[in-house]
C-alpha positions as CSV (number, residue, x, y, z in Angstrom):
1,A,96.5,92.7,84.0
2,A,97.1,95.9,86.0
3,T,96.8,96.7,89.6
4,V,96.0,100.2,90.7
5,R,96.5,101.3,94.4
6,L,95.1,104.7,95.5
7,K,95.7,106.5,98.8
8,M,93.3,109.2,99.7
9,M,94.2,111.8,102.4
10,N,91.7,114.4,103.6
11,V,93.5,117.6,104.6
12,K,91.6,120.2,106.6
13,E,92.7,123.6,107.8
14,E,91.9,124.3,111.4
15,S,92.3,127.6,113.4
16,P,92.8,126.7,117.0
17,V,93.2,129.5,119.5
18,A,97.0,129.9,120.2
19,S,97.1,133.3,122.0
20,A,94.8,135.8,123.6
21,E,95.4,138.9,125.7
22,G,93.5,141.4,127.8
23,M,90.4,141.2,130.1
24,G,92.3,138.9,132.5
25,I,92.3,136.1,130.0
26,Q,94.5,133.0,130.9
27,L,95.3,130.3,128.4
28,R,96.8,126.9,129.0
29,K,99.1,126.7,126.0
30,T,100.5,123.5,124.7
31,T,102.5,122.3,121.7
32,R,102.3,119.1,119.7
33,P,104.6,117.8,117.0
34,A,103.2,118.2,113.5
35,T,104.4,117.8,109.9
36,R,103.5,119.8,106.9
37,I,103.9,118.3,103.4
38,V,105.7,121.2,101.6
39,C,105.5,119.7,98.1
40,Q,105.5,116.5,96.0
41,V,107.5,116.5,92.8
42,T,108.0,113.9,90.1
43,K,110.9,114.0,87.7
44,S,111.9,111.5,85.0
45,F,115.4,111.1,83.8
46,N,117.5,108.7,81.7
47,V,120.4,106.6,82.9
48,C,122.6,105.5,80.0
49,E,125.6,103.3,80.1
50,E,127.7,101.1,77.8
51,L,128.0,97.7,79.5
52,E,130.6,95.0,78.8
53,L,130.3,91.2,79.3
54,A,132.7,89.8,81.9
55,H,135.8,87.9,80.8
56,G,135.0,84.3,79.9
57,K,131.3,85.1,79.0
58,G,130.2,84.1,75.5
59,A,129.0,86.8,73.0
60,V,125.3,87.8,73.0
61,A,123.1,86.2,70.3
62,C,119.8,87.6,71.8
63,L,118.4,88.8,75.1
64,L,115.9,86.6,76.8
65,R,114.8,88.6,79.8
66,M,115.9,91.5,82.0
67,D,115.3,93.0,85.4
68,T,116.2,96.6,86.4
69,C,115.6,97.6,90.0
70,P,116.3,101.0,91.4
71,K,118.0,101.3,94.8
72,L,118.0,104.5,96.8
73,L,121.3,105.1,98.6
74,D,120.9,108.6,100.0
75,S,118.7,111.7,99.7
76,K,118.7,115.2,101.3
77,V,117.3,118.7,100.7
78,V,119.7,121.6,100.2
79,A,118.4,125.1,99.2
80,G,115.4,124.2,97.2
81,K,117.0,121.1,95.7
82,A,116.5,117.4,96.6
83,I,119.8,115.5,95.9
84,I,119.2,111.9,95.2
85,K,121.9,109.2,94.9
86,G,121.1,105.6,93.9
87,E,121.9,102.6,91.8
88,L,120.3,100.5,89.1
89,L,120.6,96.8,89.8
90,V,120.5,95.2,86.3
91,H,120.1,91.4,85.7
92,L,120.3,90.0,82.2
93,L,119.5,86.5,80.8
94,Y,120.8,86.0,77.3
95,Q,121.4,83.3,74.7
96,G,125.0,83.0,73.7
97,E,126.2,82.8,70.1
98,Q,127.5,79.3,70.8
99,G,124.2,78.2,72.3
100,G,123.1,77.9,75.8
101,C,122.0,80.6,78.3
102,D,124.0,82.8,80.5
103,T,123.4,85.7,82.9
104,M,125.1,89.0,83.8
105,D,124.6,91.4,86.7
106,Y,125.5,95.1,86.7
107,I,125.3,97.9,89.2
108,I,124.9,101.4,87.6
109,P,125.3,104.4,89.9
110,F,123.3,107.6,89.3
111,S,122.6,110.9,90.9
112,Q,120.0,113.6,90.3
113,M,118.9,117.0,91.6
114,V,115.2,117.7,91.7
115,D,113.7,121.2,92.2
116,V,111.6,121.3,95.4
117,D,110.2,124.8,96.0
118,N,110.1,126.3,99.5
119,A,112.3,123.5,100.9
120,D,115.5,123.9,102.9
121,E,117.9,121.9,105.0
122,Q,115.3,121.5,107.8
123,C,113.1,119.5,105.5
124,V,113.1,115.7,105.1
125,C,112.3,114.0,101.8
126,D,110.8,110.6,101.0
127,V,111.9,109.4,97.6
128,R,110.3,106.6,95.6
129,L,112.1,105.4,92.4
130,N,110.5,103.5,89.6
131,V,111.9,102.3,86.3
132,K,109.4,103.2,83.5
133,N,111.2,101.9,80.5
134,V,114.5,100.0,79.6
135,N,116.1,99.5,76.3
136,V,119.1,97.2,75.9
137,E,120.8,96.6,72.5
138,P,123.8,94.3,71.9
139,L,126.8,96.0,70.3
140,C,129.9,94.7,68.7
141,D,133.4,95.4,70.1
142,K,136.5,96.1,68.1
143,D,136.8,92.4,67.3
144,G,133.3,92.2,65.9
145,D,131.9,90.2,68.8
146,A,128.6,91.2,70.4
147,R,130.2,91.6,73.9
148,L,128.9,95.2,74.5
149,L,125.5,96.3,75.5
150,S,123.9,99.7,75.1
151,F,121.8,100.4,78.2
152,D,119.2,103.2,78.4
153,A,116.7,103.3,81.3
154,L,114.0,105.9,82.0
155,V,113.7,106.4,85.8
156,C,111.0,108.2,87.6
157,A,111.7,109.8,91.0
158,T,108.8,111.0,93.2
159,V,110.0,113.2,96.0
160,R,107.7,114.2,98.9
161,V,109.2,116.9,101.1
162,H,108.2,117.2,104.8
163,R,108.7,120.0,107.2
164,S,108.2,119.3,110.9
165,Y,107.2,122.0,113.4
166,E,105.6,122.5,116.9
167,M,101.9,123.3,116.6
168,M,100.8,125.9,119.3
169,C,97.3,125.5,120.7
170,S,95.3,125.9,123.9
171,N,93.3,123.3,125.8
172,D,92.0,125.3,128.8
173,C,90.9,128.9,129.5
174,Y,89.6,131.2,132.1
175,S,89.4,134.9,132.9
176,T,90.4,136.4,136.3
177,K,88.0,139.3,135.7
178,Y,84.9,138.2,133.7
179,E,82.7,135.3,133.0
180,C,84.4,133.2,130.3
181,N,83.1,130.4,128.1
182,Y,84.9,128.5,125.4
183,Q,84.4,125.7,122.9
184,T,86.7,122.9,122.0
185,K,87.0,120.4,119.2
186,T,89.1,117.4,118.6
187,V,91.6,117.7,115.7
188,N,93.9,115.2,114.2
189,T,97.5,116.2,113.6
190,L,99.9,114.3,111.4
191,H,103.6,114.1,112.2
192,L,106.4,112.3,110.4
193,A,107.9,109.7,112.7
194,E,110.4,108.2,110.2
195,V,111.2,107.8,106.5
196,V,111.6,104.0,106.1
197,N,114.1,102.7,103.5
198,R,115.5,99.4,104.5
199,N,115.9,95.8,103.2
200,F,115.0,92.5,104.7
201,V,115.9,89.0,103.5
202,Y,113.4,86.3,102.7
203,K,114.8,82.8,102.8
204,E,113.1,79.6,101.7
205,N,113.9,76.1,100.5
206,L,111.9,75.0,97.5
207,E,111.7,71.7,95.7
208,L,113.4,71.7,92.3
209,P,110.7,71.3,89.6
210,P,110.5,67.8,88.2
211,G,112.6,67.2,85.1
212,V,114.8,70.2,85.7
213,A,118.5,69.5,85.5
214,R,119.7,73.1,85.8
215,I,118.2,76.5,86.6
216,A,118.9,79.0,83.8
217,D,117.4,81.9,85.7
218,L,115.3,82.7,88.8
219,W,113.5,85.9,89.8
220,C,110.9,87.1,92.3
221,Q,108.1,89.6,92.4
222,V,105.9,90.9,95.2
223,L,102.3,90.2,94.2
224,S,100.5,91.7,97.1
225,S,101.1,93.0,100.6
226,N,99.1,93.8,103.7
227,L,99.9,95.8,106.9
228,E,98.7,95.3,110.4
229,M,99.8,97.0,113.7
230,E,100.7,94.6,116.5
231,N,102.5,95.3,119.8
232,N,104.3,98.5,118.6
233,E,105.3,96.9,115.4
234,A,104.1,97.1,111.8
235,V,103.6,93.5,110.6
236,L,104.0,93.2,106.8
237,T,102.6,90.1,105.1
238,G,102.2,89.3,101.5
239,K,102.6,87.0,98.5
240,L,105.8,86.5,96.6
241,N,105.9,84.9,93.2
242,V,109.1,82.8,92.5
243,A,109.6,82.3,88.8
244,I,112.0,79.9,87.3
245,F,113.5,79.1,83.8
246,G,114.5,75.5,84.2
247,E,116.6,73.5,81.7
248,N,116.2,69.7,81.2
249,N,118.8,67.2,80.2
250,E,118.0,67.8,76.5
251,G,118.7,71.6,76.8
252,E,115.0,72.6,76.6
253,I,113.9,75.4,78.9
254,D,110.5,75.5,80.6
255,Y,108.9,78.1,82.8
256,F,107.8,77.3,86.4
257,D,106.5,79.5,89.2
258,K,105.4,79.2,92.8
259,V,103.6,81.6,95.1
260,V,105.0,81.8,98.6
261,D,104.0,83.8,101.7
262,F,106.3,86.2,103.5
263,K,106.2,88.1,106.8
264,E,108.3,90.9,108.2
265,R,108.1,93.1,111.2
266,Q,108.9,96.9,111.2
267,P,109.5,98.3,114.7
268,L,107.6,101.6,115.4
269,P,109.4,104.6,116.9
270,E,108.4,105.6,120.4
271,N,106.7,108.8,119.2
272,C,104.4,107.1,116.7
273,N,100.9,107.0,118.2
274,E,98.2,105.7,115.8
275,P,100.6,105.0,113.0
276,L,99.8,105.6,109.4
277,F,102.0,103.7,107.0
278,T,101.6,102.7,103.3
279,P,104.9,101.3,102.3
280,E,106.0,100.2,98.9
281,L,107.7,96.7,98.7
282,K,110.1,95.8,95.9
283,V,112.4,92.9,95.2
284,Q,115.9,94.2,94.8
285,S,117.9,91.0,94.3
286,C,117.5,87.2,94.2
287,T,120.2,84.6,94.6
288,F,119.9,80.8,94.8
289,A,121.8,77.6,95.1
290,T,120.7,74.0,94.3
291,A,121.5,70.9,96.3
292,N,119.8,67.6,96.7
293,A,116.8,68.5,94.5
294,Q,116.3,71.6,96.6
295,I,116.5,75.3,95.8
296,E,117.9,77.5,98.5
297,L,116.4,80.9,97.8
298,R,117.6,84.2,99.2
299,C,115.4,87.2,98.2
300,E,116.2,90.8,99.3
301,I,113.1,93.0,99.6
302,C,113.1,96.8,100.1
303,I,110.5,98.5,102.3
304,N,110.1,102.2,101.4
305,G,107.7,104.8,102.6
306,S,106.8,107.5,105.1
307,L,105.7,106.4,108.6
308,Y,103.4,109.0,110.2
309,G,101.9,109.2,113.6
310,V,98.4,110.6,114.1
311,T,97.6,112.6,117.3
312,K,94.1,113.3,118.4
313,M,93.7,116.2,120.8
314,P,91.0,118.6,122.0
315,V,91.8,122.3,121.3
316,I,90.0,125.6,122.0
317,N,88.6,127.0,118.8
318,E,86.4,129.8,120.3
319,I,86.4,132.0,123.4
320,A,83.5,134.2,124.6
321,L,83.9,136.9,127.3
322,D,81.1,139.1,128.6
323,P,82.5,142.4,129.9
324,N,79.2,143.2,131.5
325,K,79.5,140.2,133.8
326,E,82.3,140.4,136.3
327,K,83.5,137.2,137.7
328,A,82.5,136.5,141.3
329,A,85.5,136.1,143.5
330,N,85.9,132.6,145.0
331,V,88.7,133.7,147.3
332,S,89.5,137.1,148.8
333,K,92.5,139.2,147.6
334,G,95.7,138.6,149.4
335,L,98.8,136.3,149.6
336,Y,98.1,132.7,150.4
337,I,100.4,129.8,151.4
338,Y,99.6,126.6,149.6
339,L,101.1,123.1,150.3
340,A,101.3,121.4,146.9
341,D,101.6,117.7,146.4
342,E,104.3,116.1,144.3
343,G,103.4,116.3,140.6
344,E,100.5,118.8,141.2
345,G,100.0,121.3,138.3
346,L,100.4,125.0,138.8
347,W,97.7,125.7,136.2
348,D,95.1,123.9,138.3
349,I,96.2,125.8,141.4
350,A,96.1,129.2,139.6
351,K,92.7,128.5,138.2
352,R,91.4,127.5,141.6
353,Y,92.6,130.7,143.2
354,N,91.7,132.9,140.1
355,T,95.2,134.1,139.6
356,S,97.8,133.6,136.8
357,I,100.3,130.8,136.5
358,E,102.9,133.4,135.5
359,R,102.5,135.2,138.9
360,I,102.8,131.9,140.8
361,M,106.0,130.9,138.9
362,E,107.5,134.4,139.3
363,D,106.8,134.7,143.0
364,N,108.1,131.2,143.8
365,D,111.1,131.3,141.4
366,V,110.0,128.2,139.5
367,N,109.9,127.4,135.8
368,A,108.2,124.0,135.7
369,E,104.5,123.7,135.3
370,Y,104.4,120.7,137.7
371,T,105.9,120.4,141.2
372,T,108.7,117.8,141.5
373,D,108.1,117.2,145.2
374,R,105.8,118.2,148.0
375,T,106.4,121.9,148.4
376,M,105.1,125.1,149.8
377,L,104.0,127.8,147.4
378,L,103.0,131.5,147.7
379,I,99.8,132.3,145.8
380,P,99.2,135.9,145.1
381,V,95.5,136.9,144.5
382,L,95.0,140.5,143.3
């Protein structure tokens, strides 16, 4: 059986009005955080290593099962290159030459450079690692014992590079000279709030399967996951399959499994309005202990993915001025004294008096668009 997950994103190019000059035009400009996906690149590479059994472990007769999980330690972009550092967490179950089963765990470090065109140090990358294929073969040491292992893994790195910027646009407009009309439309902007790459620990006490005297091996797999937003948190729920190779008193091994539910909360950053998050969840390690017919399970699960915020805002996309229709003056030309309330906007005052916000700020030696307290302003109307 195979599960396919698809994520569709519709990207549209918009052309909001960001600047305009002449004919007395006045624009209320604003900026919004936005993120552009510079590129997405996939690179496959091999990680090869010669592994040795620990002292006291019996020689390998045959391999029974194996887990290889990639773990991302660090990633950054430097001059058109994405530098990736990580580890492969390898778990082996094997049958010894003297009989019986035993396990070994290894940590294999790796690093890679991936070409990412048009990217620089200001960019942020989201890296997802997957192991596509693993080949492990027992080898004999100098004494002729199969205590060495030839390890070769094919790893696939998918690198998505983001560049954040301030998007300039306008949301209000008028002319001090002519009749002015404009049209607005609501656009959705995407900004990267955080690249999530963290682990959480799932703990559970399970009953030991009947007839099992010893656990030869235990491993877990995320079967499904779901995401809901709740109180400024991303709530992750899902199903985890716990698989067991259990050995009875006669030395026979049987397979058991149990599906359990898990739940984890991911806090959202303050700047993340209408979050968009499609994380990947992978089990990185499992440990257990048995006591009183109970299995004390500890499973470490990694959450990896880009957390975006979606901002909806009205922007001006078209302005129409008629040079044949001069604007009727609502106030006479002159210098006015205006008593502004605390928090009142200079843009609204300038529009009311049919002057420019720049002239008000210049004549009153202020640089903030909103008043900080109740104050008296000079309003020049020319």
